[in-house]
PyMOL Python script that loads the backbone (N, CA, C, O; Angstrom):
from pymol import cmd

cmd.read_pdbstr("""\
ATOM      1  N   MET A   1      33.838  38.581 -12.490  1.00  0.00           N
ATOM      2  CA  MET A   1      32.803  37.582 -12.677  1.00  0.00           C
ATOM      3  C   MET A   1      33.048  36.343 -11.802  1.00  0.00           C
ATOM      4  O   MET A   1      32.108  35.663 -11.390  1.00  0.00           O
ATOM      5  N   ASP A   2      34.319  36.071 -11.533  1.00  0.00           N
ATOM      6  CA  ASP A   2      34.613  34.929 -10.666  1.00  0.00           C
ATOM      7  C   ASP A   2      34.071  35.143  -9.262  1.00  0.00           C
ATOM      8  O   ASP A   2      33.621  34.197  -8.616  1.00  0.00           O
ATOM      9  N   ASP A   3      34.112  36.373  -8.790  1.00  0.00           N
ATOM     10  CA  ASP A   3      33.576  36.673  -7.465  1.00  0.00           C
ATOM     11  C   ASP A   3      32.071  36.415  -7.396  1.00  0.00           C
ATOM     12  O   ASP A   3      31.555  35.992  -6.361  1.00  0.00           O
ATOM     13  N   PHE A   4      31.387  36.666  -8.476  1.00  0.00           N
ATOM     14  CA  PHE A   4      29.938  36.437  -8.503  1.00  0.00           C
ATOM     15  C   PHE A   4      29.616  34.965  -8.262  1.00  0.00           C
ATOM     16  O   PHE A   4      28.774  34.649  -7.422  1.00  0.00           O
ATOM     17  N   TRP A   5      30.276  34.060  -8.990  1.00  0.00           N
ATOM     18  CA  TRP A   5      29.996  32.627  -8.850  1.00  0.00           C
ATOM     19  C   TRP A   5      30.467  32.107  -7.492  1.00  0.00           C
ATOM     20  O   TRP A   5      29.805  31.269  -6.880  1.00  0.00           O
ATOM     21  N   LEU A   6      31.593  32.598  -7.035  1.00  0.00           N
ATOM     22  CA  LEU A   6      32.078  32.183  -5.720  1.00  0.00           C
ATOM     23  C   LEU A   6      31.102  32.625  -4.625  1.00  0.00           C
ATOM     24  O   LEU A   6      30.804  31.854  -3.712  1.00  0.00           O
ATOM     25  N   ASN A   7      30.613  33.839  -4.714  1.00  0.00           N
ATOM     26  CA  ASN A   7      29.620  34.323  -3.745  1.00  0.00           C
ATOM     27  C   ASN A   7      28.314  33.542  -3.853  1.00  0.00           C
ATOM     28  O   ASN A   7      27.672  33.262  -2.841  1.00  0.00           O
ATOM     29  N   ALA A   8      27.923  33.192  -5.061  1.00  0.00           N
ATOM     30  CA  ALA A   8      26.695  32.412  -5.237  1.00  0.00           C
ATOM     31  C   ALA A   8      26.840  31.042  -4.589  1.00  0.00           C
ATOM     32  O   ALA A   8      25.919  30.577  -3.917  1.00  0.00           O
ATOM     33  N   ILE A   9      27.961  30.401  -4.777  1.00  0.00           N
ATOM     34  CA  ILE A   9      28.196  29.074  -4.177  1.00  0.00           C
ATOM     35  C   ILE A   9      28.217  29.181  -2.654  1.00  0.00           C
ATOM     36  O   ILE A   9      27.592  28.376  -1.964  1.00  0.00           O
ATOM     37  N   TRP A  10      28.938  30.177  -2.129  1.00  0.00           N
ATOM     38  CA  TRP A  10      29.023  30.340  -0.684  1.00  0.00           C
ATOM     39  C   TRP A  10      27.672  30.693  -0.065  1.00  0.00           C
ATOM     40  O   TRP A  10      27.409  30.341   1.085  1.00  0.00           O
ATOM     41  N   SER A  11      26.830  31.373  -0.803  1.00  0.00           N
ATOM     42  CA  SER A  11      25.529  31.736  -0.240  1.00  0.00           C
ATOM     43  C   SER A  11      24.542  30.574  -0.287  1.00  0.00           C
ATOM     44  O   SER A  11      23.628  30.513   0.536  1.00  0.00           O
ATOM     45  N   LEU A  12      24.707  29.662  -1.224  1.00  0.00           N
ATOM     46  CA  LEU A  12      23.791  28.517  -1.320  1.00  0.00           C
ATOM     47  C   LEU A  12      24.233  27.320  -0.477  1.00  0.00           C
ATOM     48  O   LEU A  12      23.413  26.475  -0.120  1.00  0.00           O
ATOM     49  N   THR A  13      25.511  27.248  -0.164  1.00  0.00           N
ATOM     50  CA  THR A  13      26.040  26.092   0.565  1.00  0.00           C
ATOM     51  C   THR A  13      25.339  25.857   1.908  1.00  0.00           C
ATOM     52  O   THR A  13      24.942  24.719   2.161  1.00  0.00           O
ATOM     53  N   PRO A  14      25.162  26.839   2.773  1.00  0.00           N
ATOM     54  CA  PRO A  14      24.492  26.567   4.056  1.00  0.00           C
ATOM     55  C   PRO A  14      23.058  26.060   3.882  1.00  0.00           C
ATOM     56  O   PRO A  14      22.620  25.173   4.613  1.00  0.00           O
ATOM     57  N   THR A  15      22.335  26.618   2.924  1.00  0.00           N
ATOM     58  CA  THR A  15      20.956  26.193   2.697  1.00  0.00           C
ATOM     59  C   THR A  15      20.912  24.738   2.237  1.00  0.00           C
ATOM     60  O   THR A  15      20.073  23.962   2.694  1.00  0.00           O
ATOM     61  N   VAL A  16      21.806  24.379   1.345  1.00  0.00           N
ATOM     62  CA  VAL A  16      21.852  23.009   0.839  1.00  0.00           C
ATOM     63  C   VAL A  16      22.243  22.049   1.954  1.00  0.00           C
ATOM     64  O   VAL A  16      21.651  20.978   2.083  1.00  0.00           O
ATOM     65  N   LEU A  17      23.226  22.417   2.755  1.00  0.00           N
ATOM     66  CA  LEU A  17      23.659  21.546   3.853  1.00  0.00           C
ATOM     67  C   LEU A  17      22.556  21.356   4.890  1.00  0.00           C
ATOM     68  O   LEU A  17      22.331  20.236   5.348  1.00  0.00           O
ATOM     69  N   ILE A  18      21.874  22.419   5.262  1.00  0.00           N
ATOM     70  CA  ILE A  18      20.766  22.305   6.220  1.00  0.00           C
ATOM     71  C   ILE A  18      19.659  21.434   5.623  1.00  0.00           C
ATOM     72  O   ILE A  18      19.063  20.619   6.327  1.00  0.00           O
ATOM     73  N   GLY A  19      19.385  21.604   4.334  1.00  0.00           N
ATOM     74  CA  GLY A  19      18.379  20.778   3.668  1.00  0.00           C
ATOM     75  C   GLY A  19      18.747  19.303   3.692  1.00  0.00           C
ATOM     76  O   GLY A  19      17.891  18.451   3.926  1.00  0.00           O
ATOM     77  N   LEU A  20      20.019  18.998   3.450  1.00  0.00           N
ATOM     78  CA  LEU A  20      20.466  17.604   3.488  1.00  0.00           C
ATOM     79  C   LEU A  20      20.388  17.022   4.895  1.00  0.00           C
ATOM     80  O   LEU A  20      20.002  15.866   5.068  1.00  0.00           O
ATOM     81  N   ILE A  21      20.748  17.805   5.887  1.00  0.00           N
ATOM     82  CA  ILE A  21      20.642  17.339   7.280  1.00  0.00           C
ATOM     83  C   ILE A  21      19.185  17.087   7.638  1.00  0.00           C
ATOM     84  O   ILE A  21      18.867  16.066   8.249  1.00  0.00           O
ATOM     85  N   PHE A  22      18.301  17.999   7.268  1.00  0.00           N
ATOM     86  CA  PHE A  22      16.872  17.829   7.530  1.00  0.00           C
ATOM     87  C   PHE A  22      16.345  16.576   6.854  1.00  0.00           C
ATOM     88  O   PHE A  22      15.595  15.811   7.461  1.00  0.00           O
ATOM     89  N   TRP A  23      16.733  16.356   5.594  1.00  0.00           N
ATOM     90  CA  TRP A  23      16.289  15.178   4.855  1.00  0.00           C
ATOM     91  C   TRP A  23      16.756  13.898   5.547  1.00  0.00           C
ATOM     92  O   TRP A  23      15.987  12.949   5.694  1.00  0.00           O
ATOM     93  N   PHE A  24      18.024  13.878   5.971  1.00  0.00           N
ATOM     94  CA  PHE A  24      18.566  12.690   6.615  1.00  0.00           C
ATOM     95  C   PHE A  24      17.844  12.397   7.936  1.00  0.00           C
ATOM     96  O   PHE A  24      17.520  11.245   8.225  1.00  0.00           O
ATOM     97  N   VAL A  25      17.598  13.429   8.726  1.00  0.00           N
ATOM     98  CA  VAL A  25      16.917  13.240  10.018  1.00  0.00           C
ATOM     99  C   VAL A  25      15.494  12.740   9.798  1.00  0.00           C
ATOM    100  O   VAL A  25      15.059  11.802  10.466  1.00  0.00           O
ATOM    101  N   MET A  26      14.761  13.355   8.867  1.00  0.00           N
ATOM    102  CA  MET A  26      13.382  12.925   8.602  1.00  0.00           C
ATOM    103  C   MET A  26      13.342  11.495   8.071  1.00  0.00           C
ATOM    104  O   MET A  26      12.470  10.712   8.448  1.00  0.00           O
ATOM    105  N   ARG A  27      14.284  11.156   7.199  1.00  0.00           N
ATOM    106  CA  ARG A  27      14.347   9.798   6.665  1.00  0.00           C
ATOM    107  C   ARG A  27      14.600   8.799   7.790  1.00  0.00           C
ATOM    108  O   ARG A  27      13.981   7.736   7.825  1.00  0.00           O
ATOM    109  N   SER A  28      15.494   9.128   8.698  1.00  0.00           N
ATOM    110  CA  SER A  28      15.783   8.241   9.825  1.00  0.00           C
ATOM    111  C   SER A  28      14.571   8.083  10.732  1.00  0.00           C
ATOM    112  O   SER A  28      14.273   6.977  11.184  1.00  0.00           O
ATOM    113  N   LEU A  29      13.874   9.177  10.998  1.00  0.00           N
ATOM    114  CA  LEU A  29      12.677   9.107  11.840  1.00  0.00           C
ATOM    115  C   LEU A  29      11.596   8.250  11.199  1.00  0.00           C
ATOM    116  O   LEU A  29      10.975   7.431  11.877  1.00  0.00           O
ATOM    117  N   LEU A  30      11.367   8.425   9.915  1.00  0.00           N
ATOM    118  CA  LEU A  30      10.330   7.655   9.238  1.00  0.00           C
ATOM    119  C   LEU A  30      10.684   6.174   9.169  1.00  0.00           C
ATOM    120  O   LEU A  30       9.811   5.321   9.330  1.00  0.00           O
ATOM    121  N   ARG A  31      11.935   5.867   8.935  1.00  0.00           N
ATOM    122  CA  ARG A  31      12.345   4.455   8.917  1.00  0.00           C
ATOM    123  C   ARG A  31      12.216   3.830  10.299  1.00  0.00           C
ATOM    124  O   ARG A  31      11.778   2.686  10.421  1.00  0.00           O
ATOM    125  N   ALA A  32      12.591   4.562  11.337  1.00  0.00           N
ATOM    126  CA  ALA A  32      12.470   4.043  12.703  1.00  0.00           C
ATOM    127  C   ALA A  32      11.003   3.807  13.049  1.00  0.00           C
ATOM    128  O   ALA A  32      10.663   2.799  13.667  1.00  0.00           O
ATOM    129  N   ASP A  33      10.140   4.731  12.652  1.00  0.00           N
ATOM    130  CA  ASP A  33       8.712   4.579  12.915  1.00  0.00           C
ATOM    131  C   ASP A  33       8.156   3.361  12.189  1.00  0.00           C
ATOM    132  O   ASP A  33       7.378   2.600  12.762  1.00  0.00           O
ATOM    133  N   ARG A  34       8.548   3.172  10.936  1.00  0.00           N
ATOM    134  CA  ARG A  34       8.063   2.029  10.172  1.00  0.00           C
ATOM    135  C   ARG A  34       8.525   0.719  10.801  1.00  0.00           C
ATOM    136  O   ARG A  34       7.751  -0.233  10.898  1.00  0.00           O
ATOM    137  N   THR A  35       9.778   0.671  11.225  1.00  0.00           N
ATOM    138  CA  THR A  35      10.313  -0.530  11.860  1.00  0.00           C
ATOM    139  C   THR A  35       9.597  -0.816  13.175  1.00  0.00           C
ATOM    140  O   THR A  35       9.272  -1.964  13.478  1.00  0.00           O
ATOM    141  N   GLU A  36       9.354   0.229  13.947  1.00  0.00           N
ATOM    142  CA  GLU A  36       8.658   0.061  15.225  1.00  0.00           C
ATOM    143  C   GLU A  36       7.236  -0.460  15.003  1.00  0.00           C
ATOM    144  O   GLU A  36       6.778  -1.342  15.729  1.00  0.00           O
ATOM    145  N   ARG A  37       6.547   0.077  14.013  1.00  0.00           N
ATOM    146  CA  ARG A  37       5.187  -0.383  13.731  1.00  0.00           C
ATOM    147  C   ARG A  37       5.175  -1.843  13.280  1.00  0.00           C
ATOM    148  O   ARG A  37       4.300  -2.608  13.686  1.00  0.00           O
ATOM    149  N   ASP A  38       6.134  -2.232  12.449  1.00  0.00           N
ATOM    150  CA  ASP A  38       6.212  -3.624  12.005  1.00  0.00           C
ATOM    151  C   ASP A  38       6.481  -4.565  13.170  1.00  0.00           C
ATOM    152  O   ASP A  38       5.873  -5.631  13.273  1.00  0.00           O
ATOM    153  N   THR A  39       7.395  -4.166  14.045  1.00  0.00           N
ATOM    154  CA  THR A  39       7.712  -4.986  15.215  1.00  0.00           C
ATOM    155  C   THR A  39       6.504  -5.096  16.145  1.00  0.00           C
ATOM    156  O   THR A  39       6.196  -6.176  16.649  1.00  0.00           O
ATOM    157  N   TYR A  40       5.829  -3.978  16.365  1.00  0.00           N
ATOM    158  CA  TYR A  40       4.651  -3.983  17.238  1.00  0.00           C
ATOM    159  C   TYR A  40       3.550  -4.866  16.646  1.00  0.00           C
ATOM    160  O   TYR A  40       2.885  -5.595  17.381  1.00  0.00           O
ATOM    161  N   ALA A  41       3.354  -4.808  15.344  1.00  0.00           N
ATOM    162  CA  ALA A  41       2.329  -5.639  14.700  1.00  0.00           C
ATOM    163  C   ALA A  41       2.671  -7.118  14.829  1.00  0.00           C
ATOM    164  O   ALA A  41       1.785  -7.946  15.042  1.00  0.00           O
ATOM    165  N   LYS A  42       3.943  -7.450  14.702  1.00  0.00           N
ATOM    166  CA  LYS A  42       4.368  -8.848  14.839  1.00  0.00           C
ATOM    167  C   LYS A  42       4.122  -9.350  16.264  1.00  0.00           C
ATOM    168  O   LYS A  42       3.605 -10.449  16.463  1.00  0.00           O
ATOM    169  N   ILE A  43       4.497  -8.539  17.244  1.00  0.00           N
ATOM    170  CA  ILE A  43       4.284  -8.936  18.645  1.00  0.00           C
ATOM    171  C   ILE A  43       2.794  -9.065  18.943  1.00  0.00           C
ATOM    172  O   ILE A  43       2.374 -10.004  19.618  1.00  0.00           O
ATOM    173  N   GLU A  44       2.003  -8.134  18.445  1.00  0.00           N
ATOM    174  CA  GLU A  44       0.563  -8.185  18.683  1.00  0.00           C
ATOM    175  C   GLU A  44      -0.059  -9.425  18.039  1.00  0.00           C
ATOM    176  O   GLU A  44      -0.946 -10.043  18.627  1.00  0.00           O
ATOM    177  N   ALA A  45       0.390  -9.792  16.851  1.00  0.00           N
ATOM    178  CA  ALA A  45      -0.132 -10.994  16.186  1.00  0.00           C
ATOM    179  C   ALA A  45       0.239 -12.250  16.982  1.00  0.00           C
ATOM    180  O   ALA A  45      -0.569 -13.169  17.113  1.00  0.00           O
ATOM    181  N   GLU A  46       1.456 -12.281  17.508  1.00  0.00           N
ATOM    182  CA  GLU A  46       1.859 -13.429  18.326  1.00  0.00           C
ATOM    183  C   GLU A  46       1.010 -13.530  19.587  1.00  0.00           C
ATOM    184  O   GLU A  46       0.601 -14.626  19.971  1.00  0.00           O
ATOM    185  N   GLU A  47       0.744 -12.413  20.226  1.00  0.00           N
ATOM    186  CA  GLU A  47      -0.066 -12.419  21.443  1.00  0.00           C
ATOM    187  C   GLU A  47      -1.512 -12.838  21.142  1.00  0.00           C
ATOM    188  O   GLU A  47      -2.122 -13.568  21.924  1.00  0.00           O
ATOM    189  N   ARG A  48      -2.054 -12.381  20.020  1.00  0.00           N
ATOM    190  CA  ARG A  48      -3.413 -12.792  19.648  1.00  0.00           C
ATOM    191  C   ARG A  48      -3.469 -14.291  19.349  1.00  0.00           C
ATOM    192  O   ARG A  48      -4.455 -14.952  19.677  1.00  0.00           O
ATOM    193  N   ALA A  49      -2.424 -14.826  18.733  1.00  0.00           N
ATOM    194  CA  ALA A  49      -2.377 -16.260  18.454  1.00  0.00           C
ATOM    195  C   ALA A  49      -2.319 -17.057  19.759  1.00  0.00           C
ATOM    196  O   ALA A  49      -2.981 -18.087  19.886  1.00  0.00           O
ATOM    197  N   LYS A  50      -1.528 -16.583  20.729  1.00  0.00           N
ATOM    198  CA  LYS A  50      -1.450 -17.254  22.025  1.00  0.00           C
ATOM    199  C   LYS A  50      -2.807 -17.231  22.725  1.00  0.00           C
ATOM    200  O   LYS A  50      -3.236 -18.237  23.291  1.00  0.00           O
ATOM    201  N   LEU A  51      -3.478 -16.084  22.684  1.00  0.00           N
ATOM    202  CA  LEU A  51      -4.782 -15.945  23.322  1.00  0.00           C
ATOM    203  C   LEU A  51      -5.808 -16.870  22.664  1.00  0.00           C
ATOM    204  O   LEU A  51      -6.604 -17.508  23.353  1.00  0.00           O
ATOM    205  N   ALA A  52      -5.789 -16.940  21.341  1.00  0.00           N
ATOM    206  CA  ALA A  52      -6.729 -17.808  20.640  1.00  0.00           C
ATOM    207  C   ALA A  52      -6.463 -19.276  20.976  1.00  0.00           C
ATOM    208  O   ALA A  52      -7.397 -20.067  21.112  1.00  0.00           O
ATOM    209  N   GLU A  53      -5.190 -19.632  21.107  1.00  0.00           N
ATOM    210  CA  GLU A  53      -4.843 -21.015  21.450  1.00  0.00           C
ATOM    211  C   GLU A  53      -5.302 -21.347  22.867  1.00  0.00           C
ATOM    212  O   GLU A  53      -5.798 -22.445  23.120  1.00  0.00           O
ATOM    213  N   GLN A  54      -5.141 -20.406  23.784  1.00  0.00           N
ATOM    214  CA  GLN A  54      -5.577 -20.629  25.162  1.00  0.00           C
ATOM    215  C   GLN A  54      -7.091 -20.756  25.244  1.00  0.00           C
ATOM    216  O   GLN A  54      -7.606 -21.587  25.992  1.00  0.00           O
ATOM    217  N   GLN A  55      -7.799 -19.945  24.488  1.00  0.00           N
ATOM    218  CA  GLN A  55      -9.258 -20.020  24.483  1.00  0.00           C
ATOM    219  C   GLN A  55      -9.729 -21.327  23.843  1.00  0.00           C
ATOM    220  O   GLN A  55     -10.732 -21.903  24.264  1.00  0.00           O
ATOM    221  N   HIS A  56      -9.009 -21.785  22.836  1.00  0.00           N
ATOM    222  CA  HIS A  56      -9.372 -23.035  22.179  1.00  0.00           C
ATOM    223  C   HIS A  56      -9.170 -24.220  23.125  1.00  0.00           C
ATOM    224  O   HIS A  56      -9.975 -25.150  23.141  1.00  0.00           O
ATOM    225  N   ARG A  57      -8.088 -24.182  23.916  1.00  0.00           N
ATOM    226  CA  ARG A  57      -7.830 -25.260  24.878  1.00  0.00           C
ATOM    227  C   ARG A  57      -8.870 -25.261  25.996  1.00  0.00           C
ATOM    228  O   ARG A  57      -9.260 -26.321  26.487  1.00  0.00           O
ATOM    229  N   ALA A  58      -9.318 -24.072  26.395  1.00  0.00           N
ATOM    230  CA  ALA A  58     -10.262 -23.962  27.497  1.00  0.00           C
ATOM    231  C   ALA A  58     -11.668 -24.435  27.083  1.00  0.00           C
ATOM    232  O   ALA A  58     -12.462 -24.861  27.921  1.00  0.00           O
ATOM    233  N   ALA A  59     -11.951 -24.350  25.790  1.00  0.00           N
ATOM    234  CA  ALA A  59     -13.298 -24.706  25.331  1.00  0.00           C
ATOM    235  C   ALA A  59     -13.502 -26.173  25.175  1.00  0.00           C
ATOM    236  O   ALA A  59     -14.589 -26.608  24.795  1.00  0.00           O
TER     237      ALA A  59
END
""", "prot")
cmd.dss("prot")
cmd.show_as("cartoon", "prot")
cmd.util.cbc("prot")
cmd.orient("prot")
């Protein structure tokens, strides 16, 4: 009976490890994407503010 549980653990270990690696990679990608979008939105808002200020001065 000990061989049964040992074989069960050894057969599930690769699947669990691959699942954890996949989860970690996807989590990293999603966090990087969210950070990039936030940074891009901040830069775009700053540029729009500069443009509005320049148009206000010109008027």
